[in-house]
N, C-alpha and C positions, 0 to 999 in steps of 0.2 A: 757291513751295511753302507759305510761311506763310499767304498769302491763301487758297490752296486748302484748307489744313488748317482754316482758320476756317470756310470754307463747308461742305465736305462730307466731307473725308477721314476724320475720326475716326468719324463715324456710319456711313459706308459700310464701314468695316473692323470696328468694334467695337460696332456697334449690338446691344444685348442682346435685341432682338426681331427681329433680321435673319434671313437665310436661310443655308443651308449654302454658298452660292456668293458672295453679296454681302449687305451690310447694307441698311439703309433710311435714310430721311432724318428719323427721329424726333428726332435731336439735331443737325440742321443748324444752322449758326451758333453751335454750342456751347451750344445751349439746354439748361438744366437741368444743366449740368456745373459743379458747384461742389465741395462737400465730400463728394459721394457716393463710395463706394469704386470703384476702377477695375474694369473688367470681368473682369480676370484675377487680381486680388489685393485683399484687404481692407486691406493694409498701407499703401497710399498713396491719396490722393484722386484722383478721375478727372481733374481739371484738370491735376494734375502728370503723370499717366500720358499724357495727350493731348499735352502739350508735349514730353515725352520721346520719344514715338513719332514726333513730327514730325522728329526727327533722322534716323530711319531712312528716312522718306518723302522727305526732302530729299537724302540722300546717294545713294540708289539710282539715280535717273535721272542724277545727276551721274557716276556710274560708267559707266552705259550709253553716254553720249554721248562717252566718251573714245575710242572706236574711230573717231570721225568727225573727229578733230583735223586741223587744217590745210587743210580743204576744205569745211566746212559753213558755211552762212549762219546768223547768230545768231537773227534773228527767227523763221524757221521752226523752228529748233531749240528755242526757248523754247515755241513752240506745241506741238511734239511732247512736251516735258516735261509740260505741263499735261494733255494728252489721255492720254498713256501712264500718268501717275500715277493717273488716275481709272479707266481701263479695264483696266489691267494690274496695277499695284502694289496698289491697294486690293483687287482681287479675290483675288489670291494671298495677300496678308497676311490677308484675312478667312478664307480656308479653312484657313490654317495656325495662326493665333493666336486668332481669335475662338472663344469657347466654342460657338458655333453652327456653326463651319466643318466641312466634311466630313472634312478631314484631322485636325483636332483631335479630332473624335469617333471617328475611326478608331483613335486611339491613337498617331498619329505624333509624333515628337519633333523639335522645331526650336526650340532655346533662344533664339537671337539672330539668326536670319535666313538660314539656309543656302539656302532656296528663295526666300522673298520678296525678299531683298536680292541675293544673289550669283548664284544660278541664273537668276533673272529678268533681272537687269542684263546678265549674260553673253550670254544668248540675244538680248536686245534689241540688244546691241552687234554681234553677228554679223549680224543683220538690217540694222542701220544701215550696216555696212561693205559689205554686198552691194548695197544700194540706191544708195549714193553712188558706188560704184566706187573704183578705186585712185587714189592721189595721183599727180600728174604726176611722172614720174621713178621711180615704183615699179618695182623690179626692175632698175633701172639705177643710181640714186643710193643711197648708204648713209645712211639716216636714223638719226642718233645723238642721244641726249639732249644738249641744248645746255649743260647745267650739272650735272655730277655732284654738286656740293656741294648744289644744291637738291634733287636726288633723295634724298640722305642726310637732309637736313633734313625733307623731306616724309615720308619713311619713319619718322623719329623721331616726328613728330606723329601719324602713323597708329598706330604701335605704342602710344603713350601713350593716344590716343583710344579704341583698341579695348578698353581696360579699362572704359571707360564703356559701350560697346556690350554686351560680354559680361557683365562684372560687374554692370552696371546692370540687366540683364535679370532679375536675381533680385528686383528691386523692393524691396530692403531692404539695410541694412548688416549682412549676415548671414554666417555661416560658408560658406554656399553661394556667395555673391558672392565671397568671398575665394578659394574653390576655383576659381571660374570665371576669376578674374584669374590665378591660378597656372598653370592649364593653358593659358591663352592665351599667357602669357609663354614657357612651355616649347615650345609648338608653333611660335611665331614664331622662336625661337632655332634650333631644329633645322631648320625650313624654310629659313632663310637659309643655314645651313651646308651643307645638302644641295644646294641649287641651286648654290652656289658650287663645290662638288665636282663636280657634273655638268658645269659649264662648264670646270672645270680639266682634265677629261679631254680636252678639245678644244684649249684655248688654252694650257695650262700657265701660266696666270695666275690669281691669286686676285682675281676681279672684284668690285669694290665694287657695281657695278650688279647683278651676279648675286646677291650677298648680299641686297640690298634687295628684289629681285624675289622671292626665296625667303621673306623675312620676311612679305611680303604674302600669298604662297601659303599659308604656315603659318597666318596669322591667319584667312584665308578658310576653310581646311579645319576649323579647330577651332570656328568660330562655331556651327554647329548643335548640337554636342555639348558646348559649354563648361560647361553646367550639369548634365551627366549623366555625365561620364567622369572617371577618376582621373588623377593626374600621370603614372604610367607609360604609360597609354594615350595621353596627349597627345604623348609622344615619337613614337609611331607616326603620329599625325595630321600632325605636322610633316614627318617624313621622306616619308610617302606624298604629302602635298601638294606638297612640293618636287619630287619625282621626276615625278609625273603632270603637274603644270602646266608644268614645264620641257619635257617631251616634247610637250605639247599646243601649245606655241609653234610647233613645226615644222609644224603643220597649215596655217598660213597660207602657208607656202612651198610645201607640197605641193598645196594647193587654190587657191593664187594669189589669195587675197583680202587686203585691206589693213586689218587691225585695228591702228590706229596705236599703241595702248597695251596690246595683248594682253589686252584685257578678257575675251574669251571664254575664252582659255586659262587665265587666272589665276582669274577669278571664276566663270565658268560651269563649268569642269571642276573647279576647287577646291571649289566648293559641292557639286557632285555627289559628289566623293570624300568630303567631310566628312559628307554625309548618309548614305552607305553605311557609313562607319566608325562613325557614331553608332549605327546599327542593330546593329553588332557589339559595341561596347565600352560602351554605356550601362549604368549600374549603378543598381540600386534604392537602394543605400546612399548614393550621392551625391545623388540627388533627395530622399532623406529628411532631408538636412541642414537643410532648411527645411520639412519635412512633406509634400512632394509624393509621392504614391504612383504608381509606374509599374511596368510589367512587366519593365523592363530589356531588354537586347539579348541577342545570342547568347551573350555571356560569362556571362549570368545564366540560361542555359537557355531563351532565347526567340528562336530563329533566325527566326521569322516576322516579327520587327521589321524585318529587312532588306528584306523585300518591301514593307512599309508605307513605309519610307524611300524606296525606289525609286519608289513610286507618286507621291509628292509631287514628287520630282526630275524625273521624266519628264513629268508633267502640267504642272509649272511651266515647264519648258524649252520644251515644245511650244506651250503657250498663249502664253507671252511672245514667242516667235519669230514665230508666225503673226500675232498681233495687232500686234506692232511693224511687221512687214513691210506689213501692210494700212494701218496708220496713216500710215506714211511715204509709201506710194504715193499715198494720198489727199491728204496735205498737199502733196506735190510737184506735184500737178495743179491746185492752187488758184492762180489768177492772182496773181503777185507773191510767191509762197511757194516758189519752186523751192529745193530744199535745197542744191544744189551751187553753189559759187562758180564764176565763169567762169575760164577758164585763165589769163587775164591777172591777175585779182584774186587767184587762188590763188598765183601767182608773187610778186605784190606783198606778200601776207601778210594774214591775217585781221585782225590788230590794226589795221594802218593802214587797211585797206579797210572793215571793218565797224565799228570802234570809233573810228577816227581818232586813236589814241594809240599810242605805242611804249613797250615795257617798258624799253628801253635807249636812250633819247634821248640821254643824255650820251655814250654810246659812239659813236653815229652822228655826233654833233656833232664829237667828236674826230677821227673818221675823215675827215669832210668837210673840216675845217680842215687836216688833214695833206695831203689831196689837193690843196687849193688852194695850200698853201705849198710843195709838192714836185712841181710838174708835170713837171720833167725826169726825176726819179726814176721816176715812174709810167710814163713812156714806155719806160723801159728794163727794166721788170719782165718777168720771164719767167713762164711758166705755173706755177701753184701745184703744189706737190708733193702727189700723191694717195697716201694710204696704201693698202696692199693691203687688199682686202675681207676681213673676218674672217668665218669660219663661225659665230661666236658670235652669238646674238641680241642685237644692240646697240641696237635701236630700241624695246625694251620698257621704258616708264617707267610705273611704277605710282603 
C-alpha cells in the first residue's frame, strides 16, 4: 500500500482538478506535493495529509480480507489488495472526501470513514467469503479464537488507535479533535457493554470476547459522525452499533456463508448504522468548533440529511460488493492465481503452507518432544473431550 500510495493513490482520491467519481494523475508519484496546503484543510501541508491518509488506505483492505481467513492463498490475496485499493477504495474515498466528489458536494457527512473504510470493506468481505466458499468443517466444527488474551490486546490497540483515526480527522490539535476522541471513547464503551449484555441473555456469562466485539462495533458506528455529534448522542451510537452488529452476526448462520471474522456484520452493518445515525444526530454547533459550517441532521431540523447519508451507504455497499466480486472472479481465473487453498493445504495451515513459518514453533517442539518421550502413554489416550456447542457467536474475532 505504501508503494501504491506513492504511485497513484493520493492523486486518484484527492486531485484538486479531478472528477466527481475519481481524480486524475496530475500528482502521480507525489509530484508537487510539498508545503502546499492539503486539499481539505489549510492547517496542514499536503505531504502530511497524504501520509496520514495512507493509514486509511492501508487498513481498509486489511479489514476486508479478514473474512477469507484460514483458506486463502497469499499471493492472489496481495494482488486483490492492490487492484481493489485502486478501483474501489480510491473511488469511494474520492466521492466522499474530495472537494470534487459527488457525495461531498451533495452535502454528505462522513468525518472519518463510515463508507470508504467500513461499508466498503464490509461489502468486499461478503463478496470474498462468497467467492471462496466455506472453510472445511464449517457447520460441523466449532471455530473459536485461539487466544482470548490476544483478542483483548488487539482490541486495546484498536481502541487507542481509533483516536488517531477519528480525532486526527480534524487535521489539527483542536477542540473538535478532542470532542471526536471523547465521543469515540463513549461509543466504544457502550458498544462493548451492549454486546456483552446481548450475549448474556443467551449464555448467562459475561463474555470477554463479546465485550471486545462490541467495542469494535461501537468504534465503527461512531466513525462517520465523530466530528459532528455530541457526547449524549455518542451513547446512542454505541448502543445501536452493539445491538445491530450483534444481530447481524446471525446472518451468516441463516444464509450459510463463512465470514471468518464477521467483517460484514461489524464493519458493513456498523458503518451503515453509523451513517444513518449521523444523519439524525449531526449538530451545527459541533462542526463549528473548528469553523466548519454544515446544515446539521434531523436533530437540527434537517431530516433530509438522512437520505443523503443513505445515498452514500447504499452506493458504497453496492459498488464495493459488485466490483469486489468481479475482481475476485477475474483473479481466480488467472493461471497460478487460484484464490483457494487446496483441501490438504488448508488442513495443514496457511502459515506452514504459504509462509513456511509457525507462530508457535516452541509449542510444537514441546509437543513433539513429549510424544517421542511418552509413546506408551499416547497409545492409551482416549478420545478428547468435546465441549457442547454454544449458541453464542464464538468465532468472531475483530
